Every structure is written in structure tokens, then in C-alpha cells.
C-alpha positions as CSV (number, residue, x, y, z in Angstrom):
1,X,186.2,96.1,145.5
2,X,186.5,98.6,149.0
3,X,184.8,97.2,152.6
4,X,184.3,98.6,155.6
5,X,184.5,96.2,158.6
6,X,183.3,96.1,162.0
7,X,184.8,93.8,163.8
8,X,184.0,92.7,167.5
9,X,187.4,92.8,169.2
10,X,187.8,91.3,172.7
11,X,191.2,90.5,174.6
12,X,189.8,87.6,176.7
13,X,186.6,86.1,177.8
14,X,186.8,88.4,180.9
15,X,187.6,91.5,178.9
16,X,185.0,94.2,177.8
17,X,184.6,93.6,174.1
18,X,183.9,96.4,171.3
19,X,183.4,97.0,167.5
20,X,186.4,98.6,165.6
21,X,186.2,99.8,162.2
22,X,188.7,98.7,159.5
23,X,188.6,99.9,156.0
24,X,190.0,97.5,153.2
25,X,190.5,98.1,149.7
26,X,191.2,96.6,146.5
27,X,189.7,93.1,147.2
28,X,188.8,90.6,144.6
29,X,185.8,89.4,144.2
30,X,186.8,86.0,143.7
31,X,188.7,86.5,147.4
32,X,187.1,84.2,150.1
33,X,185.4,85.8,153.0
34,X,188.6,84.3,155.4
35,X,191.0,85.3,153.0
36,X,190.1,88.9,152.8
37,X,190.7,88.5,156.9
38,X,193.8,87.5,156.1
39,X,194.7,90.2,154.1
40,X,193.7,92.8,157.0
41,X,195.4,90.9,159.5
42,X,198.5,91.4,157.6
43,X,198.1,95.3,157.2
44,X,197.7,95.1,160.8
45,X,200.7,93.1,161.4
46,X,202.6,95.5,159.3
47,X,201.3,98.6,161.5
48,X,202.2,97.1,164.5
49,X,198.9,96.5,165.6
50,X,197.1,93.0,167.1
51,X,195.7,91.0,164.0
52,X,192.0,90.0,164.8
53,X,191.8,86.1,165.9
54,X,189.2,84.0,163.9
55,X,189.0,80.3,163.9
56,X,190.1,78.2,160.6
57,X,191.4,74.9,159.3
58,X,190.5,73.3,156.3
59,X,188.9,75.9,154.4
60,X,186.7,73.1,152.4
61,X,183.7,73.8,154.3
62,X,184.3,70.3,156.4
63,X,186.0,71.5,159.6
64,X,183.4,73.6,160.9
65,X,185.5,75.7,162.4
66,X,185.2,79.1,161.0
67,X,181.7,80.0,162.7
68,X,181.4,83.9,162.1
69,X,178.3,85.8,162.4
70,X,178.1,88.1,159.4
71,X,175.7,90.8,158.8
72,X,173.0,89.0,160.9
73,X,173.7,85.6,159.7
74,X,176.0,82.7,160.8
75,X,178.3,81.8,158.2
76,X,177.2,84.9,156.2
77,X,174.8,85.8,153.7
78,X,174.6,82.6,151.6
79,X,172.7,79.8,151.7
80,X,174.4,76.0,152.0
81,X,177.9,77.2,153.2
82,X,180.3,77.7,155.3
83,X,182.1,81.4,156.2
84,X,185.3,79.7,154.4
85,X,183.4,79.2,151.3
86,X,182.0,82.4,151.4
87,X,183.3,85.0,148.4
88,X,183.1,89.3,148.3
89,X,181.3,89.0,145.7
90,X,178.6,88.0,147.7
91,X,178.7,91.8,149.2
92,X,178.3,94.9,147.7
93,X,180.9,97.3,146.7
94,X,181.6,100.1,149.2
95,X,179.3,97.7,151.8
96,X,179.6,97.8,155.6
97,X,180.0,94.2,156.9
98,X,179.4,93.6,160.8
99,X,181.5,90.2,162.2
100,X,180.5,88.9,165.4
101,X,181.5,85.7,167.3
102,X,178.9,83.0,168.0
103,X,176.3,84.8,170.6
104,X,175.4,81.9,172.9
105,X,175.9,81.1,176.6
106,X,177.4,77.7,175.9
107,X,179.7,79.4,174.0
108,X,182.2,81.7,175.8
109,X,184.2,84.1,173.8
110,X,187.9,83.3,173.8
111,X,189.5,86.3,171.9
112,X,187.6,88.8,169.1
113,X,185.8,86.1,166.9
114,X,187.2,83.0,168.3
115,X,184.8,81.1,170.7
116,X,185.1,78.1,172.8
117,X,182.6,75.3,171.4
118,X,183.8,72.3,173.7
119,X,180.3,72.1,174.8
120,X,179.2,70.3,171.6
121,X,182.2,67.9,171.9
122,X,181.1,67.0,175.9
123,X,177.6,66.2,174.1
124,X,179.0,64.0,171.9
125,X,181.2,62.3,174.5
126,X,178.0,61.6,176.7
127,X,176.6,58.8,173.7
128,X,177.4,60.2,170.2
129,X,178.9,56.7,169.7
130,X,178.8,53.2,169.1
131,X,180.5,50.9,171.8
132,X,178.8,47.9,172.1
133,X,181.0,45.4,170.5
134,X,179.8,44.6,166.6
135,X,182.8,42.3,166.0
136,X,185.0,42.5,162.6
137,X,184.1,45.0,160.0
138,X,181.7,43.3,157.4
139,X,181.1,43.9,153.8
140,X,179.1,47.0,153.1
141,X,176.1,44.8,151.4
142,X,176.4,42.2,154.3
143,X,174.1,44.1,156.8
144,X,170.3,44.7,154.7
145,X,169.7,48.5,155.3
146,X,166.9,50.1,153.1
147,X,168.1,52.8,151.0
148,X,166.0,55.2,152.5
149,X,166.9,54.7,155.9
150,X,170.7,54.7,154.9
151,X,170.5,58.4,152.9
152,X,168.6,59.7,156.2
153,X,171.6,58.0,158.3
154,X,173.6,60.0,155.7
155,X,172.2,63.2,155.3
156,X,172.1,63.6,159.1
157,X,175.9,62.5,159.6
158,X,176.8,65.4,157.4
159,X,176.6,67.7,160.1
160,X,179.9,69.2,160.6
161,X,179.3,70.2,164.3
162,X,179.9,74.2,163.7
163,X,177.5,75.5,166.2
164,X,175.0,77.9,163.4
165,X,172.2,76.5,164.5
166,X,172.8,77.5,168.1
167,X,174.0,81.0,167.0
168,X,170.7,81.2,164.7
169,X,168.0,79.8,167.7
170,X,167.1,82.7,170.0
171,X,167.4,80.2,172.5
172,X,170.5,79.2,171.8
173,X,169.3,75.7,171.3
174,X,171.7,72.8,169.9
175,X,168.5,70.4,169.3
176,X,169.4,70.5,165.7
177,X,172.8,69.4,166.2
178,X,171.8,67.1,169.0
179,X,169.2,65.4,166.9
180,X,171.3,65.0,164.0
181,X,173.7,63.1,165.9
182,X,171.5,61.0,167.6
183,X,169.5,60.2,164.1
184,X,172.5,58.9,162.4
185,X,172.8,56.2,164.8
186,X,169.7,55.4,165.6
187,X,168.6,54.6,161.9
188,X,171.5,51.8,161.5
189,X,171.4,48.3,162.9
190,X,175.0,49.1,165.1
191,X,173.3,51.9,166.8
192,X,170.0,50.2,167.9
193,X,171.4,48.8,171.1
194,X,172.4,51.9,173.1
195,X,169.5,54.3,171.2
196,X,167.1,54.9,174.5
197,X,170.7,55.3,176.7
198,X,171.9,57.7,174.0
199,X,169.2,60.1,173.7
200,X,168.6,60.1,177.2
201,X,172.1,61.0,177.9
202,X,172.7,63.7,175.3
203,X,169.3,65.4,175.8
204,X,170.3,65.6,179.4
205,X,174.3,66.6,178.8
206,X,173.0,69.5,176.6
207,X,170.2,70.7,179.5
208,X,172.8,70.6,181.9
209,X,175.6,72.2,179.3
210,X,172.9,75.8,179.3
211,X,171.6,75.4,175.7
212,X,168.0,76.4,175.4
213,X,164.7,74.5,174.1
214,X,163.5,74.6,170.7
215,X,161.7,77.5,169.5
216,X,160.0,76.2,166.1
217,X,161.1,78.8,163.9
218,X,163.4,76.6,161.8
219,X,166.0,79.4,161.8
220,X,168.5,76.6,162.8
221,X,167.8,74.6,159.2
222,X,167.3,78.1,157.6
223,X,171.0,78.8,158.5
224,X,172.7,75.4,158.7
225,X,175.4,74.6,155.9
226,X,175.0,71.4,155.5
227,X,171.2,72.0,155.3
228,X,170.0,69.4,158.2
229,X,166.5,69.2,158.3
230,X,164.3,70.3,161.5
231,X,162.4,66.7,161.1
232,X,165.4,65.3,162.8
233,X,164.1,67.0,165.8
234,X,161.1,65.6,165.5
235,X,162.5,62.0,165.2
236,X,164.9,63.0,168.6
237,X,161.7,63.8,170.4
238,X,159.9,60.7,169.7
239,X,163.2,58.4,170.4
240,X,163.3,60.6,174.0
241,X,159.9,59.4,175.0
242,X,159.8,56.3,174.0
243,X,162.8,55.8,175.8
244,X,161.6,57.7,179.0
245,X,158.4,55.3,178.9
246,X,160.0,52.4,178.5
247,X,162.6,53.1,181.2
248,X,159.5,54.0,183.6
249,X,158.0,50.6,182.8
250,X,161.0,49.0,183.5
251,X,161.4,50.6,187.4
């Protein structure tokens, strides 16, 4: 398969970016998208040109680092996958593919297709954990938890923090990410003691870092590689309102 690649190139955060066009030929349809970029970079290095910088790590759909905006979709045209799980058979032969980094103010570009997603880490540091003493590790069946709650918590915990929800949202909202982290802990007994403090601190940090509010267009849910549901946002809003009411009553 042959492709024309229009790739965003930018030397550093302060440089002016631009699209550059590359031709790449004889790509196997079973080749992954990142392997295709590896082949492109090998040819660029052989020509003594700078390779295209892009993030990647596990290449198994777990780490969430491989976020690329491909033909107008975070992680590409396929559903419920990360970029590293995307294969070239999803494209047509001789197709033009436009590849960009995440476009969001809280995700400044470092170089080419690499963005700084430290903002998501800062939100987690603000409250996305359990710090209260819970004693030793109990047997898995020692704490009774309804199965539907355990399933919901596991579904929310599957968020890999890739930032596709932010890239898909026209307001660059991180509410799907934050709500998934809030929900996974608020559903379990270990997370209950800090639930009201957690949601207030994480939402405040999200706003401080410049993320927008929810647009209610469900673009985040549609593009999420782990199919996190927007119902998490509704639950987070309820948790936030309850926490604010309780705080005001205690003043």
C-alpha cells in the first residue's frame, strides 16, 4: 500500500509549526500505524533528515502515550483502540493521511507530534488516590461490594489517561477523564472517606489548568479508546454538588 502523509512538524514549543508532506510506499496492510511511522523515520534518518517525534511505549493499548490526531479523529478512524492498535488496512491505498498532535491549551506541544500531558498527572496528584489508612490487604471477598458497583468501578478504572477525550472536545474538557477517576474511587468503600474532598480538589485543579467545561456533545465518549461512558460525568457532578452542599452546611 502507498500513502501520502501530511505530518505536523514543530522544532520546539516556541517555534512556528507547519505541515510537511511525505510519500511512503510498499506498506503492508497488516502493519500498525506506529510501525509505519517507524519505517518513515528510518527512511528520513537514511536521508540525514530529522525523524518525526511521536510518543509511544507499550504498543499494547495500555500506556496511553501514543495519542495522535489522525484524519480528524483522536487515535484514528477505528473505534475503541489506541493509535498503536490501529492498522494500515483501515486506510485506502494511495490515501492521504493527516497526522497532528493533540490540540489543547493544557497540552502544549513539545516537538512535532509530542505534547506535554503533565496536566493530567497534576489532576491525579490533587486527589486521585486513597490516602487514609485501610489496614492490611484483606481477602478479595472480605469486603462485600455489589457486583454492579464493582463492575462500574472496573469500567471507570480502565481509563488510561491518554487525553483523547480532551482532544475530541471543542472546549478541551477533561471531565470524562476526571469523572472516571472520581467514579472508580467513590464506588468502592476504600474511597468513600475522602470522596467529598477528592472531587472538589480535582475539579478545582482541572479548572485551574485551563481545561474547558463539558460540551454535552458526547465527542469524548465516541473517541475514547476504552469506551468510558459519559454517565461518569453525571455521577461526578452529583458528587461535586453533594460535596459543596455538605461543606456549606458545615460552615
